[in-house]
C-alpha positions, -999 to +999 in steps of 0.1 A: -093-289+087-129-279+078-145-297+049-158-276+020-196-272+023-214-281-010-251-271-013-271-294-036-302-276-048-325-303-063-361-314-056-353-351-060-340-368-029-324-396-049-302-371-067-291-356-034-283-391-020-263-400-051-243-368-050-238-368-013-223-403-012-197-392-038-190-359-020-186-374+015-163-401+002-140-373-012-138-350+018-168-327+012-198-318+034-231-320+014-262-300+023-296-302+006-321-276-005-352-288-024-359-255-041-342-222-050-362-205-022-349-230+004-314-226-011-316-188-003-324-195+033-296-221+036-271-197+021-280-170+046-277-194+075-246-214+066-212-210+051-214-224+016-183-230-005-200-242-037-235-248-051-247-276-073-278-262-089-305-281-107-319-259-134-354-275-137-381-280-110-416-293-109-430-258-115-413-255-148-401-288-161-375-280-188-371-243-195-347-237-166-363-204-156-363-212-119-326-220-120-319-188-140-339-167-116-318-181-087-286-173-105-298-138-112-305-133-075-272-147-065-252-125-089-269-094-074-264-105-038-232-101-017-226-138-017-195-148-037-202-185-042-192-205-073-221-224-090-221-256-111-254-258-130-270-293-136-298-305-160-311-337-173-312-323-209-283-315-232-295-279-236-267-257-250-289-226-249-297-231-212-260-237-205-250-205-221-277-185-202-265-201-169-229-192-176-239-156-186-256-153-152-225-164-133-224-202-133-188-213-133-195-246-151-222-270-164-228-307-160-254-331-174-274-356-154-267-385-150-231-374-144-199-394-142-185-391-107-149-383-117-162-355-140-183-341-112-154-342-087-130-326-113-154-297-119-160-291-082-122-291-075-116-267-103-143-243-092-132-243-056-096-236-067-107-208-090-129-193-062-099-194-038-077-176-064-103-149-070-105-143-032-068-140-030-066-117-060-093-095-044-073-092-012-042-084-031-060-058-051-072-041-020-037-042-005-023-026-036-049+001-038-037+035-026-045+041+010-073+065+017-058+098+028-071+112+060-086+146+053-071+176+070-077+213+064-046+234+067-049+267+086-015+283+081-011+308+053+020+291+039+002+257+036-030+272+022-009+289-005+011+258-012-021+237-016-036+263-040-005+261-061-006+223-060-043+222-071-035+244-100-008+222-115-017+187-103-037+177-134-007+185-158+020+161-167+050+183-157+077+170-134+075+183-098+103+185-072+093+187-035+119+200-011+119+205+026+131+189+058+125+153+067+091+146+082+073+176+066+049+153+046+065+153+011+054+117+005+018+124+014+019+155-007+031+135-037+002+111-032-021+141-030-008+154-064-013+119-079-049+118-066-056+151-083-038+143-116-050+130-149-030+098-140-050+092-109-065+060-123-030+046-128-006+033-101+014+054-076+048+038-073+072+052-046+109+045-047+134+053-019+163+062-042+188+062-013+180+026-005+189+013-040+225+001-042+246+012-071+248-023-086+210-029-086+200+006-098+192-005-134+175-037-124+153-019-099+144+010-122+143-006-157+138-043-148+157-072-162+153-104-182+161-138-169+198-145-174+207-108-178+233-113-151+245-140-127+217-138-101+189-130-126+169-162-120+137-148-134+123-118-152+118-086-131+095-057-138+112-023-132+097+005-113+092+026-144+071-001-160+051-006-128+043+031-128+030+030-164+001+054-170+006+065-134+030+084-112+066+075-102+077+091-069+114+093-065+121+100-028+155+109-015+165+119-051+198+136-039+212+102-028+215+088-063+252+081-071+266+103-099+272+072-121+234+065-120+223+101-124+234+100-160+212+069-167+182+085-151+188+117-170+188+098-203+155+083-196+139+116-186+153+134-217+144+107-242+115+090-225+130+057-235+149+029-217+159-007-222+152-036-198+185-053-188+191-082-211+168-069-238+177-049-269+141-037-273+135+000-265+106+007-241+087+040-239+083+056-205+047+067-199+047+080-164+047+113-145+077+120-123+075+135-088+107+137-068+116+148-033+146+156-012+156+172+021+191+180+007+205+213-005+206+205-042+223+238-052+251+230-027+255+195-041+256+209-077+282+234-067+304+206-053+298+184-084+278+158-064+246+163-083+241+169-120+227+203-128+210+191-160+192+164-140+181+190-115+165+210-143+148+179-156+133+172-123+122+206-112+099+219-140+080+230-110+096+231-075+077+234-043+092+238-008+072+222+019+075+243+051+088+229+084+061+224+111+076+252+132+068+276+103+031+267+104+022+273+140-015+275+132-015+239+121+002+224+152-028+221+175-053+211+148-028+184+136-023+171+171-061+168+175-063+151+141-037+125+151-054+120+185-086+112+167-069+087+144-050+068+171-079+069+196-100+051+170-072+027+162-065+017+198-102+021+210-094+047+235-119+072+250-123+108+237-093+130+246-088+167+246-058+189+247-056+209+280-042+244+281-007+234+294-006+206+268-013+231+240+013+255+253+039+228+254+031+217+218+034+253+206+067+259+224+084+228+211+107+232+181+096+200+162+129+190+147+111+159+133+082+179+119+049+162+112+063+127+115+075+135+150+041+150+160+023+119+147+046+095+167+043+117+198+005+117+197+004+080+192+025+074+223+004+100+242-028+082+233-014+049+244+000+061+277-024+088+288-044+081+320-067+112+317-091+123+290-079+159+292-042+158+283-017+180+302+019+189+296+029+159+318+012+135+294+035+145+265+067+125+262+086+155+248+123+157+253+134+191+266+152+214+242+184+212+263+185+174+257+183+175+219+209+157+199+230+187+192+234+197+228+239+164+246+267+170+271+272+136+287+305+119+282+308+089+259+317+067+289+285+078+308+264+074+277+274+038+268+280+023+302+244+015+308+233+008+272+225-024+255+241-031+221+208-021+204+206+011+224+242+020+215+236+014+178+205+036+179+224+063+198+253+063+173+229+067+144+210+096+161+243+113+167+256+108+132+223+122+117+224+152+141+260+160+132+253+159+094+219+176+094+203+144+084+225+139+054+223+101+048+255+099+028+276+118+052+261+100+082+268+066+067+305+077+062+308+088+098+294+054+109+316+034+085+285+020+067+272+020+032+240+040+026+220+009+021+232-005+054+222+027+072+188+027+055+182-009+067+190+002+103+167+033+099+139+009+089+147-012+120+146+019+142+116+035+125+110+059+153+144+076+150+135+113+143+151+127+111 
């Protein structure tokens, strides 16, 4: 384990020796700089975990200006190093100035060893927490969307409509087949909205079990039910001042649709285990690939909830409906994956383009993205031909497989058989998760877990 490196910036060698003995005995590695100028050079040449900075030097005995100038330089640099300021005088004003310029703590000379070690330990721990928080913040920040200019008339028109309403607070319902890019479009709407500075929280409604719906959406207090070991923040609260994206909205059980409707109508909800009413302050965007009108007609989806969700409704066209976008999108994905996997520049040959245009794209943009990723990884030539595309012929799609069950399963592993059954169930039910789960004898949540496991299954 590497020892934390402590840079002692002091022009007196006896001070350095005194501090270094204490530091070495307690698992630290001390370095010396006799002036702020020398300290700058040491910082650029070495990894430094903490700086013990004397505020006064021979050029300026007691004002601390040299130490303050160094702190000012450090605060404007890219080095994120905690500093403990030191001085031989109990100067409160100098201590305040040092703290204002970024010093984490202050200690007087001569110091007490235990006090010095305590301060160093605290500052290193705080620095580590700040670094972790920064990493977490970056992880939670919305991913930068790759820019793409749509060519097809239907998508150009859709984006114009989106641009005109994105900065309102109205609820938006996105419909269309799986893989058409509804999730990305929801993020695009959020980025253009007046809530763009707030969070974008996406929820797969089909993956939430009936029993956990209220806990997931509204949150719960510790002890609200048997397994409630601690407080939980609900998705609505997480999306406060931002956007809540409800994906697979048609898969909400009827019993829970009424609870969601109440929140949307009143703008109020209660955390499980609390009697205090909370106010919802978030914009709702929802999406589905299901026929909501058909579900309403068969009493499987509430009509009043539908009208609450679709103040504005936009249908996202299937990829086969936007032929002008297929080749540019393929080139777009090639550029992304070529950079990701450090592959040479690749171009789409004539036969490759023809094959892409003739393919029906049942999995839409998601399928095209996966296809281009596999192509980039496996291609041996920089000019791609039809032979470089791992496209399944139309005659071998899920709805026209003619092999017998015995032939199909005789050479399959257990995992391959499970994948095959899921693909067949989805094909037979037109990607309806509820119906596919019933065919397989699974719950919806169980099917969703398997779909996450086999993420490349085309839907």
